[in-house]
Structure formats: C-alpha cells, structure tokens
N, C-alpha and C positions, 0 to 999 in steps of 0.2 A: 814610250820615250824616245823610240828609234824613228818615227814618223816626222816628216816636215811639219814645221809651225802651221803653215798653211792647210795642210791635211787635217791636222789635229783640230784647228778652228772649225772647219768645215764638218768634221765628225762631230763634235761637241753640240752644233747649232743644227744638224739636219737629221742625226740619226737618235732614236728612241733611246738606246742603250748607250749613247756617246758619252754620258757622264760617269759610266762606271768602268773601272779597270778590265782591259781583255774584252771590251764591247760586250761586258754582260755574260760572259763564259765563266762557268764555275770551276771547271777543271775536276769536277768530282766525278767518279764512276763507279761501277759495281761489275765486277768480273767473277764469274762463276764456272766451275768445272762441271756443274750440275744444272738441270733446266731450271730457267727463271720465268716467273710468270707475275702479272698484276703489278708490273714496275709502273712508278710514277715519281715525278719530281715535286717538291713542296717548296716554294721560294719563302725564305725567312726574311724579316725586317733587317736591313743591312744598308751601311753607308760606304760608299767606294766601291765595294765588291759585291757581285751578286753571290749571295749566300743560300744554299739550297741544302735540303735533307732528300736523298733518293732513298726509294724503299722499294723492295722487291720480295717476293715469297720464294724461295728455293727449295725445290724437292729432291730430297736425299734418296740413295740409294736403298736405304732400309725400310722405305715407304713413309718416313717421317718428313715434315716440312719445318721450315725456320723462316721467319722473316729478318730481313737484312736491312739495318739502315745505316747509310754512310753520309758524313756531313764533313764541312769545313767551317768551323764558327770563327767570328770575328777575333783578331788579336787584340790584346789590351796593349795600346801603344802608351809610352809614357815618356817620348821624346818631344822637345818643343817644335819640332819639325812636323809632328803628326797631331794637331789639334782635334779634338772631337767636333766635327761640323755636323752631324747627322740630326735625326729628330727623336732618338731613341735613347738618349743619354740622359734623361732627368734632370735638365738643366745644367748639366757639367760640360765643361769643355775641354778637360784634360784626361787622364788616364780613367778618371771615375765614369766619365761618359762612355767610354769603349767597354768599361767593364759592366755598366748597366745594359749597354745594348747585347752584350754576349750573354747577360743573365736573362734577357727576355728571349733570346734563341733558344736558350737552354729549356725554358718554360714551356715554349712552343714546342719543342721536340719531345718533352716529357708528354705533354697532352696528346701529340701524335701518335706516339707509341703506344699509351694507355688506350686510346680510341680505336686504332686501327689493329693492334695485335691483341689487345683484350687479355684472354687467357691462353692465347698461343705462344711459343717460345720465340724469343728475337735475340738477335746480337746487334748491338749498337757500336759503329766503330767509326773512327776519322781522327781528324786534327781538330781537338776541342781548344787547343789554345789557352788550356789552364792545367796547372801540375802542382805537385806538393814538393816541399823541400824533404830531402833524405840525407843524412849523414852531412859530410863537407862537399858533397859533390853536385847535389841537386838544389835549388832555390824554389820558392813558392812563387807562382804567377797566377793571380786570380783565384786563389784557394778557395775563397767563399763560394765562388761559382763550382768547383769541384766538389765540395760539400754538398750543395743543391744536386749536383749528378748523383753522387754515391747515395744521398738520401732516397732516391728513385730505383737506381739501377744497382746491380752487383758488378764489381770490378773483375773483369774476366781474365784473371791471371792466376798462376798456380800460388799456392801458400808459400812455397820457398822461392818464390821469384824475386831476386834482388833488383830494386828500381835502378833504371840506368835511363840516361839522356836519350831523347830520341831527337832533339835540336840541340846540337854540341857545337861548342866554338873551335874543338879539334878537327871539326870536319874542314876539308878543303873548299866546300860549298858555303861555308857558314863565316860571318863576320867574327874576327877575334873579340871584339867587343860584346858579343852575345853572351847571355846568360846559359848556363847549363841547365835544361829543363826536361821534364819528362811530360809533354803535352799531348802526345799521341797515344790514345787509350782504346780498350775494348770493354764495352759493358754488356751485360746480360739481363734479359727481361723474361721471368719465369722459368729461369734455369738456375740451378745452383752452382756456388763457387765449385763444389765438387766435380762438376761436369768439366771442368777445364783440366785436360791431361796434361798439356805441357805449355810452356810460354818462353819464348826467345825474341831477342833483338834481331833484326834483319836487314838485309840491303845496307851493309856496312862496307862492302869490298868496293875498290876503286874498279868500276868496270867500264866507264863511258870514256872514250878516247877524246880528248879536247886539245885545241892548239896552244898549248901553253905550259906552265909549270905549277903543278903538277902535269903531267902528260894524261893522266887518268884520274876521274873523280867519281864518287858515288852515284846513283842513280837520281838523288834527290839532295836538297838541303836538310831533309828530315830522314832518319832512320827508320826502318819498319818496326812494328810489333806483330808478331805471328802466336796465336793461341790456338791449340787442338782442343775442340770442345766437342762433348759427346751428346749428341741429341737423339733420344729415343723417341 
C-alpha cells in the first residue's frame, strides 16, 4: 500500500507472487537456542497471503529431540470489506468462506504432523486465528476450528493458566474496534499436558520507539505466549 499505483500494476502483472500480500513472504520463523536440523517449509492453501507451516527438529542438551511446527493460519474476516474471494471456501463468499479455508489448513497441518512426527514428540505453535470465549473478557473466534485442533493435539499450557487475550484492543498496536481474543496457541503431540512446567503471556511491554503518541509500543500487534515444556 505504500508503493505508487504504477509500480503495483507492474508487480501484479509481471511477478509470480504479485497477487499475494508482502510479495509472497510469510513472515513465519523458527528461532532456537539449540541445534536445528531437517528444516522445511510446507505451503498451505491460502488466499491473499502465503500461508506456510515451518517444521524443524531441535536437538536438546539431554540428548532428546523434539519436532517444532510454526504457522500463521488464515484469519476469519467478517467485515464487508473482506469478502472471501479464494478457491477453498466451499462456495461461501463471507466469513464462512474464510472459516472453511482455515479449517482446510488445520486438516493439512494435522496430517503433516501425524505423517512427519509419527511417534516422536512435537510442539505446534503460532497464530491460529481461532480462539475460545472465557468469562467476560474473551470472545469466540472460529471456535469450531479450535475444537478440531484440540481433537488431535493437546493444549500446551499449565492447568492453572488463566486464559488471556493475545490480540487485545487495549494494545497501542491494535484498533479499538477489535475483539479481545486468545488466538495464539501452543499445542503438543506425543507429549502429556503434565509436561508443561509453566505458562505466561509475554512481549506485553512497550519497548519499540515510534515517532508518535504513545512514544513506545510493544513488539507486535499480538502478545506472545510462552510455555516451558519438559521433553525427556
């Protein structure tokens, strides 16, 4: 949106990824303090943005290893300005189309984890753009798709963790019109919930200097979620 119209027109008609936001870049990364091997990126069906699942195996200091999956799934847009225009919406042109596309991505993710990790432990994390209501603070977002995730994976948080929003309207990086939702999750495969030692919301501090009011903002428009998980 910051480029001149002539450049946008040329980009959309000459580059393979011109029809995708950010020229087809996904923005998904895996960063590890321990050695990483067998890394790969799998492209998911997606509209407007390149949606991928990154997978890598991390070798831990105790001679154990764990597969790590990181993703950013399609949001479920419900505004008139974001009609569904893709190929994976099961004939729907509104929020139901976006929800169907997200469900297809989850099905692909579940199949990928089952095939590639098998009996090995795995951690699946990222922005799933789906969440469950809790109390008066959090609202549902694509909760049927969250049900599908929880059908196959174990939620990677401690039993006493109190759900908090990770996309929050009180953040200076988020529009006041946004709902308060917990849509960034950690899931486990072949690991019990008891393996989670602690869970906390992170990256809530205003640490990035900006030229405006407020003078500092958090790292992202999402807050982070951190769990310490024991892998034997």
